[in-house]
C-alpha positions in Angstrom: -2.3 -62.5 83.8 -2.1 -65.7 81.7 -0.3 -65.4 78.4 -3.4 -66.3 76.4 -5.2 -63.2 77.7 -2.2 -60.8 77.5 -2.6 -57.5 75.7 1.1 -57.5 74.6 1.1 -58.1 70.8 4.4 -60.1 71.2 2.6 -62.6 73.3 0.0 -63.2 70.6 2.5 -63.7 67.8 2.8 -67.5 68.3 -1.0 -67.8 68.3 -1.3 -65.8 65.0 1.5 -67.9 63.4 -0.2 -71.1 64.5 -3.5 -69.9 63.1 -1.8 -68.9 59.8 -0.2 -72.4 59.6 -3.6 -74.1 60.3 -5.3 -72.0 57.6 -2.5 -72.8 55.0 -2.8 -76.5 55.9 -6.6 -76.5 55.5 -6.3 -74.8 52.1 -3.6 -77.3 51.1 -5.9 -80.2 52.2 -8.7 -78.9 50.1 -6.5 -78.4 47.1 -5.2 -82.0 47.5 -8.8 -83.3 47.6 -9.6 -81.4 44.4 -6.5 -82.9 42.7 -7.4 -86.4 43.8 -11.0 -85.9 42.6 -9.8 -84.9 39.2 -7.7 -88.2 39.1 -10.7 -90.2 40.2 -12.8 -88.7 37.4 -10.1 -89.5 34.9 -10.0 -93.1 36.1 -13.8 -93.3 35.9 -13.7 -92.2 32.3 -11.4 -95.1 31.5 -13.4 -97.7 33.6 -16.9 -96.4 32.7 -16.1 -95.6 29.1 -17.4 -92.1 29.4 -17.1 -89.7 26.5 -15.2 -86.5 26.9 -18.4 -84.5 27.2 -19.6 -86.8 30.0 -16.3 -86.4 31.8 -16.5 -82.6 31.4 -20.1 -82.6 32.8 -19.1 -84.9 35.7 -16.0 -82.8 36.4 -18.1 -79.6 36.3 -20.6 -81.0 38.8 -17.8 -82.2 41.1 -16.0 -78.9 40.8 -19.1 -77.0 41.8 -19.7 -79.3 44.8 -16.0 -79.0 45.9 -16.1 -75.2 45.5 -19.2 -75.0 47.6 -17.6 -77.2 50.3 -14.4 -75.2 50.1 -16.5 -72.0 50.7 -18.2 -73.6 53.6 -14.9 -74.7 55.1 -13.4 -71.3 54.7 -16.5 -69.7 56.3 -16.4 -72.1 59.2 -12.7 -71.6 59.7 -13.1 -67.8 59.6 -15.9 -68.1 62.2 -13.8 -70.3 64.4 -10.8 -68.0 64.2 -13.0 -64.9 64.9 -14.4 -66.7 67.9 -11.0 -67.7 69.2 -9.7 -64.1 68.8 -12.8 -62.8 70.7 -12.2 -65.3 73.5 -8.6 -64.0 73.7 -10.0 -60.5 73.8 -8.1 -59.4 70.8 -9.8 -56.2 69.5 -11.1 -56.1 65.9 -9.5 -53.6 63.5 -12.6 -51.4 63.7 -12.3 -51.2 67.5 -8.7 -50.3 67.3 -9.4 -47.6 64.8 -12.3 -46.2 66.8 -10.1 -46.1 69.9 -7.2 -44.4 68.0 -9.6 -41.8 66.8 -10.9 -41.1 70.3 -7.3 -41.0 71.6 -6.3 -38.5 68.9 -9.3 -36.3 69.7 -8.5 -36.4 73.4 -4.9 -35.5 72.7 -6.0 -32.5 70.6 -8.4 -31.4 73.4 -5.6 -31.6 76.0 -3.4 -29.5 73.7 -6.1 -26.9 73.4 -6.6 -26.8 77.1 -2.9 -26.5 77.7 -2.7 -23.6 75.2 -5.7 -21.9 76.8 -4.1 -22.3 80.3 -0.8 -20.8 79.3 
């Protein structure tokens, strides 16, 4: 069985670490863009001769747009990660919990049958 389809959690650890690194890098990139945007607005104030109120308004509008883009990026990244995990056949938390519950019930039933047979 190829490593990318393995059910062994140890085999998936490098993938999860890589995904976590990519997520951190994406968030860092977005933060850097936000910082740079703030510097650009500050320069625009100097060059355009904007008042403090105009700068605040422009920064507010820019911040809203950046926040919306950040949410879109996070959503898209979440969807991509979810899709990758599904392709690797890594079960969702709910699926693991449901299977654990079924296994617990089956074990209880086996114990009942063993006691009844004794």
